[in-house]
C-alpha positions as CSV (number, residue, x, y, z in Angstrom):
1,M,2.0,-5.8,-25.4
2,N,0.1,-2.6,-24.5
3,W,2.3,-1.0,-21.8
4,S,-0.7,1.5,-20.8
5,S,-3.2,-1.3,-20.0
6,N,-0.5,-3.9,-18.8
7,W,-1.3,-4.2,-15.0
8,I,2.3,-5.9,-14.3
9,V,4.0,-3.0,-15.2
10,F,1.8,-0.6,-12.9
11,A,2.4,-3.6,-9.9
12,L,6.1,-3.1,-10.5
13,G,5.8,0.7,-10.5
14,S,3.8,0.3,-7.1
15,A,6.7,-2.3,-5.7
16,F,9.4,0.4,-7.0
17,F,7.5,3.4,-5.4
18,A,7.0,1.8,-2.0
19,A,10.4,0.9,-1.8
20,L,11.6,4.6,-2.4
21,T,8.4,5.2,0.1
22,A,10.6,3.0,2.8
23,L,13.6,4.7,2.1
24,L,12.5,8.5,2.1
25,G,10.0,8.1,4.7
26,K,13.0,6.4,7.3
27,L,14.9,9.5,6.4
28,G,11.8,12.1,6.7
29,V,10.4,10.5,10.1
30,A,14.2,11.0,11.7
31,G,13.4,13.2,14.7
32,L,9.7,14.3,13.8
33,N,6.7,12.9,15.2
34,S,5.4,9.7,13.1
35,N,1.8,11.1,13.0
36,L,2.8,14.5,11.6
37,A,4.9,13.1,8.9
38,T,2.1,10.7,7.8
39,L,0.0,13.9,7.5
40,I,2.5,15.9,5.6
41,R,2.5,12.5,3.1
42,T,-0.7,12.4,2.9
43,V,-1.6,16.0,2.0
44,V,1.4,15.5,-0.6
45,I,-0.1,12.6,-2.0
46,L,-4.0,14.5,-2.2
47,A,-1.9,17.1,-4.2
48,V,-0.3,15.1,-6.7
49,T,-3.4,13.1,-7.5
50,A,-5.6,16.1,-7.6
51,A,-3.2,17.5,-10.0
52,L,-3.2,14.0,-11.9
53,I,-6.6,13.9,-12.4
54,S,-6.7,17.4,-13.5
55,W,-4.4,16.9,-15.9
56,R,-5.9,13.9,-17.5
57,G,-9.5,15.3,-17.2
58,E,-10.8,12.5,-14.8
59,W,-13.1,14.6,-12.4
60,Q,-16.4,13.4,-11.9
61,R,-19.5,14.7,-10.1
62,P,-19.7,13.1,-6.8
63,G,-23.3,12.1,-7.3
64,A,-22.2,9.7,-10.4
65,I,-20.5,7.8,-7.7
66,G,-22.5,4.6,-6.4
67,F,-23.2,4.3,-2.6
68,S,-21.5,1.3,-2.1
69,S,-18.4,2.5,-3.8
70,W,-18.7,5.5,-1.3
71,I,-18.7,3.2,1.4
72,Y,-15.9,1.0,0.2
73,L,-13.6,3.9,-0.5
74,V,-14.2,5.8,2.5
75,L,-13.2,2.3,4.6
76,S,-10.3,1.5,2.1
77,G,-9.3,5.1,3.1
78,V,-9.9,4.7,7.0
79,A,-7.5,1.4,6.4
80,T,-5.0,3.2,4.6
81,G,-4.5,5.8,6.8
82,L,-4.3,3.5,9.6
83,S,-1.9,1.6,7.6
84,W,0.5,4.3,7.1
85,L,0.4,5.5,10.6
86,C,1.7,2.2,11.7
87,Y,3.9,2.0,9.2
88,Y,5.7,5.3,9.8
89,R,6.0,4.5,13.4
90,A,7.3,1.2,12.6
91,L,9.8,2.8,10.4
92,Q,10.8,5.5,13.3
93,L,11.1,2.6,15.5
94,G,12.9,-0.1,13.7
95,P,15.5,-0.7,10.7
96,V,13.7,0.0,7.3
97,S,15.5,-3.6,6.3
98,K,13.2,-5.2,8.8
99,V,10.0,-3.1,8.8
100,A,9.5,-2.7,5.4
101,P,9.3,-6.8,4.4
102,V,7.3,-7.2,7.6
103,D,4.8,-4.6,6.2
104,K,4.7,-6.8,2.8
105,L,3.0,-9.6,4.9
106,S,0.0,-7.5,3.5
107,V,0.2,-9.3,0.3
108,V,-0.3,-13.0,2.6
109,L,-3.5,-11.2,4.2
110,A,-4.7,-9.7,0.8
111,I,-4.6,-13.2,-0.7
112,M,-6.4,-14.6,2.0
113,F,-9.1,-11.8,1.9
114,G,-8.9,-12.5,-1.9
115,V,-10.1,-16.1,-1.5
116,L,-12.6,-15.6,1.9
117,F,-14.2,-12.7,0.8
118,L,-14.0,-12.5,-3.3
119,G,-14.2,-15.9,-4.1
120,E,-10.9,-15.9,-6.0
121,T,-9.3,-19.4,-6.5
122,L,-6.2,-19.9,-4.3
123,T,-3.8,-21.8,-6.8
124,W,-1.2,-23.8,-5.9
125,P,1.4,-21.2,-7.5
126,V,-0.5,-18.4,-5.4
127,A,-0.6,-20.6,-2.0
128,I,3.3,-21.4,-2.6
129,G,4.5,-17.9,-3.3
130,G,2.3,-16.8,-0.4
131,L,4.1,-19.3,2.3
132,L,7.6,-17.9,1.1
133,I,6.8,-14.4,1.8
134,A,5.2,-15.6,5.0
135,A,8.4,-17.4,5.4
136,G,10.8,-14.7,4.3
137,S,9.2,-12.5,6.8
138,V,9.5,-14.7,9.6
139,V,13.4,-14.9,8.9
140,I,13.6,-11.2,8.7
141,I,12.0,-10.8,12.0
142,A,13.8,-13.6,14.0
143,F,17.4,-13.1,12.8
C-alpha cells in the first residue's frame, strides 16, 4: 500500500485534525470575539499552507490556473469562510460535544450534492451511512 497516495490515510488525518480543531477552537474562543478568532485561525492556516507549498516546491504561476478553477476555488473559499464563522460562533455558544457532530451533517449534504450536481452514484452503503450520520445528529441535538 502506498501511504502517500491513499485517500483513506488523508481522510483519517482530516478527521483527526478536525476533532482537534473543535477542541482547540472551543478553548480558543473563550472570552474572544468568534469572528476575530476565525481571522486568527485563517492567518495561521495561510502561513502553514504557504510554508508547506514552499517546502515542497509546489508554487505555480496564477496564469497557469484555469478560469473555472479560479471561480470554483474562490467560491469554495467563501463557503469555507462562512462555515468557519458559523462554526466558531456555534462553539462559543454551545458544547463542543454537540456542535462538532452537528457540523458533520456536512457529510450528509456533501453526499446529496455529489449525487445531485456531480452525477455520483448513491449506493446503499453510502445512503445508509448518510442516514445514520443524520440520525446521530438528531439524537445528539434532541437529547
